[in-house]
C-alpha positions, 0 to 999 in steps of 0.5 A: 352905415344905415345897413350896419345900424339896422343890423346892430339894432336888430341884434340888440333887440333880439338879445333884449327879448331873449333876456326878457323871455328868460326872466319870465321863464325863471319866474315860472319855475317852482321855488326849491322845496325843503328836503323831505323828512323821511321816516327814520328807523328807531333801533332802541326798542328792537325791530319794526320801530320808527320815529314819528316824524317831528318827534322823539317817539318811536312807533311800531305798527302791527296787526294780525288776521285770524280765520278759524273753522270749527267742527263741534259736537256737544252732548248734554244730559240732565237727570234727577231721581227721588226716593218716591220714584219721581224721575226727570231726564233731558238729553240734548244731542245735537248733530255736529256743527261747522261754524266759522269765525274771523278776527282782525287785530290792530296793534300800536306800540308807542315809546318815548325815552324820558328822564324817568325811563321809557314812557309807553302806550300800547293798543290792541283793538279787535274786530270779530265776526262769526258764529259762536257755538260750543261749551262756554260760548254765548252771544254776548261773549261771556262764559257760562255752564251751558252750550249755546249757538249765536252770531257775533259781530263786535269790536273788542278793546283787548289792550289799551294801557300806559306804562311809566316809571314802573306803573301801568294804567288802563286795560292790561293783563291781570297781575294774577295770570301766568299760564294764560292758556298758552298752547291753545290755538284759535279764537275760541281756545280751551276752558278752565284756567285764568286769562283776563285782560281788564282795567288796572292800576299796577306798579312793578318793581324790578329787582334785577337778575330777572326778579320782579314784584307787582302790586295792583288794583284791578276791576273785579267786575271783569271776572264775573259774568254775574252773581247768579247760578248757571242755568243748569237745571230746571230749578232756576235761581239767581243772586243779585249784588250791590256792585263793586265796593272795593277793587280787587287787590292783586300781588305777585312775585315773578322771575324770568331767566334763561331756563324759564320763569315762575310766578306766585300770585294772590288776589283779594276779591270783595264780594259785596252784599249778595242775596238770593232771589228766585224760586225754590224747588216747589216754585215758591218765591223766596228772597233774602239770605244775605251772604255770610262771606263778603270777601273772596280770595285766590292764589296761583303758582306757575312755572315755565321751563325752556329746553334747548330753544325747541321745547316749552313746558308750562305747569300751573295751579290755582285755588280760589274761594268766593272768586271763581273768576280766578279759576276761569269759572265765572258764570259756571259756578256762583260766587256764593252759594244758597246760604251765602258762603263763598264757593271754593275750587281749584284747577291745575293746567299746562302745556308742552310745545315742541318744535320738530323743525323751525317751522313744524311744532306740536302741542299737548295742552289741558286743564282740570278743575273741581269745586267743593260741594255748595248749596243751590236750593234748600238742602240740595248740594252739588259740586262741579268737575271739568276738564279740557284736553287737546293736541295740535300740530302747527306749520309756519311755511313762511314768516308771519303765517301759522296754520294749526289743526287742533282736536280737543275734548271737554267734560263738564259735570254738576253732580249732587243731590238733596239731603232733605228730599233724598233725590239725586241729580246730574248735569253732564256735558261732553264736547268733541271739537276740531279746529283749523286756524290760520293766522297771519301776523305782520 
C-alpha cells in the first residue's frame, strides 16, 4: 500500500508540475497581433496609384534621373563703324567645350475623390548639378542674350500645385503655353519659344467633347529676368521698375481630340513704372524717360496633329508687345525701349516626331523669332533676330530608359545703327552643339 501511495503521489506531482510549466510557457507566448494593413492598389486614376494606408487618398510616387553630356562651340562677333572712320570690333571664338549636367527629379501625385470631384496635389522637385555653358546660359539659371560659363548646384521647385473643382493654385504650367519645346531633349533645350512654370490662380471650365477654357492670374515676374537691356554692346544701359502692380491676366480656349489638339491664348502684362538709368554713348550719365507704355500683351495659336500613333506634328506662333517673356526673350530684349515704348516681336516654332519602331524615333525641331526695331540709346535703333533648329535620334531599349543623340544650330543677331551719328553696329552669335542625353524614368 505504501508503494502504491508513493507512486500515486509522484504521478500526481508530475502532472501538476507539467501543468504549471505549460501555464508559464503560455504566459511567455506573444499576444496575437492584428493583421497587417497591406498597401491597397488604387485603380481609379490609372497605373501606379495606391491608397495611403488608413486614408481614402491615392498616391503615385515617381521620378527620373537625367544625365547629359554637351559639346558646344560658340562664336560671337561685335562690330561698330561710324561715318568718320571710327571702327570697333570684338570677336569671341572660344574653343569648343565639353561639359556635363545631371538632374534628379521626384514626383508625387496625390488624389482624393470628393463630392466636388477630384482633389489633387502634385509636386515635382529637382536637384541639379553641372556646368552651364552656351547661348542663353548663366550661372543663376536665367536666360540672356550672351553666352556664359558657370557652375550650377541647386534645388528647383518645378511644380507644386493644388487642383480642386476646376481651380489650380500654386506653381504650375502657364495657361498661355501650348507647344513648350516638345521635341527638344536634354536639360538645356533649345531657345525662342514660350515654356514657363510659375505661381498661378487658374480656373478651367470643361465643356465636354474635348473643349475647355481657362482664365488665370499669373506671376508676371516669372517671365522677366529684369527690366534691363541685354549686355550686348559696349554701350551699357538699363531700366528699373517699381515692381509688379498687377499680376498677368491670361486666358485660353483649348481642344483635345483623337486627331490632336489646338489652343488659342492671350495675356495682359502690366509693365509698371519703368525708367532709364545709365550712360549714353559719350558716357554721360542720364536718367528719367518714364515709359509711355504701361501695359504689354501677347497672343498665341498652336495646333498638334497625331498621325497613326507614330507621328506627332506641332506648329505654333506667338506675338507680343511689351511682354518679351511670352516669346522666350526675357533678358534678351528689353520690355520697353529707350523712349519707354513697349518692344514688339513674334516667333513661330514646332516639331515633327516619328517613331520608326516602338523603340526608335527621330525628331526635327526649331523656332524662329524677330523683333521690331527699338531704340537703345539716343538715336540708335536695333532689332533682334534669332533661330534655333535641331535634329535628334532616340532609342528606348527598355521601359523607362531613353537615350538621345541631338545636334542643334543657333543664330542670334542684333543689328542696327544710329540715325543721328550715322554709325552701324552688329552683334551676332553662332552656336553649334551636340547633346547626348540619358534619362531613366520610374
